[in-house]
C-alpha positions in Angstrom: 14.3 -10.8 13.5 13.5 -10.2 9.8 14.9 -7.4 8.3 11.9 -5.9 6.8 13.8 -2.8 4.7 15.4 -5.7 2.7 11.7 -7.1 1.7 10.7 -6.2 -2.2 7.3 -6.3 -1.1 8.4 -3.0 1.6 10.6 -1.3 -0.7 7.5 -1.3 -3.4 5.1 -0.3 -0.6 7.3 2.3 0.8 7.7 4.2 -2.7 4.0 3.5 -3.3 3.4 5.3 -0.2 5.9 8.3 -1.3 3.9 8.7 -4.5 0.8 8.6 -2.8 1.7 11.6 -0.8 3.0 13.5 -4.2 -0.2 12.7 -5.7 -2.4 14.3 -2.8 -0.1 17.1 -2.2 -1.7 19.0 -4.9 -5.2 18.1 -4.4 -8.2 20.7 -3.6 -7.6 22.1 0.1 -11.7 21.1 0.5 -10.1 17.1 0.3 -7.9 17.6 3.1 -10.1 15.4 5.6 -11.8 13.5 3.2 -9.9 11.9 0.2 -6.4 13.2 0.9 -6.3 11.8 4.3 -7.9 8.3 3.4 -5.5 8.1 0.6 -2.1 9.3 2.7 -3.6 6.4 5.6 -4.0 3.5 3.4 -0.8 4.2 1.2 1.1 4.4 4.8 -0.3 1.1 6.0 0.8 -0.8 3.1 4.5 -1.0 4.3 3.5 -0.4 7.9 1.9 -3.5 8.3 4.5 -5.5 6.4 7.1 -4.0 9.1 4.9 -5.0 11.6 4.1 -8.5 10.5 8.0 -9.1 10.0 8.2 -8.7 14.0 5.8 -11.6 14.9 7.1 -15.2 15.8 4.3 -16.8 13.8 4.1 -17.2 10.1 0.1 -17.2 10.8 0.2 -13.7 12.6 2.5 -12.9 9.9 0.5 -13.6 7.2 -2.8 -11.5 9.1 -0.3 -8.2 8.8 0.3 -9.2 5.3 -3.3 -9.5 4.3 -4.1 -6.0 6.1 -1.3 -4.6 3.8 -3.0 -6.4 0.7 -6.3 -4.9 1.9 -4.8 -1.4 1.8 -3.7 -2.0 -1.5 -7.2 -2.5 -2.6 -8.3 0.4 -0.5 -5.8 2.7 -2.0 -6.5 1.4 -5.5 -10.4 2.6 -5.3 -9.6 5.7 -3.9 -6.7 6.5 -6.6 -9.6 5.5 -9.5 -12.1 7.7 -7.8 -9.1 10.6 -7.6 -8.3 10.0 -11.3 -12.2 10.3 -12.1 -12.2 13.7 -10.9 -9.4 15.0 -12.2 -7.5 15.4 -8.9 -3.8 15.3 -9.0 -1.1 14.4 -11.3 -2.7 11.8 -13.7 1.0 10.7 -15.2 1.5 9.7 -11.5 -1.7 8.3 -10.5 -1.6 5.7 -13.5 2.6 4.8 -11.9 1.3 4.3 -8.7 -2.0 2.2 -9.7 0.3 -0.1 -11.8 2.9 -0.5 -8.9 -0.4 -1.3 -6.9 -1.0 -4.1 -9.0 2.3 -5.5 -8.8 2.5 -5.1 -4.9 -1.2 -7.1 -4.3 0.3 -10.0 -6.6 3.5 -9.7 -4.9 1.8 -9.5 -1.3 -0.5 -12.7 -2.2 2.2 -14.8 -3.4 4.2 -14.0 0.1 1.5 -14.5 1.9 0.7 -17.6 0.2 4.3 -18.8 0.8 3.9 -18.0 4.7 0.6 -20.2 4.9 2.7 -23.3 3.4 5.1 -22.7 5.8 3.3 -22.8 8.7 
């Protein structure tokens, strides 16, 4: 059994999720069921799918969950760019999270490639 909490991709994804909740915590109330919900769901999906994938015995199955995490990164990146354009949330934290997302996307891509080579 793999310990997903030791993976840098999980740790970074976890921190992105925490920061995302901090960002949306100050969004306008009318965004509660819109952008706020979407950002929170996408951000939680990143480390959650890495964790779920780590329980799979097949590298191909694990790769599938890593790809879902990567898709959630791109989704979250888009949502944060929208929030930034609308001037929602702390702009400095949004910029920080966007930088971390780019790093996470690269790390997930590399990790996924490694998983596929080992199959």
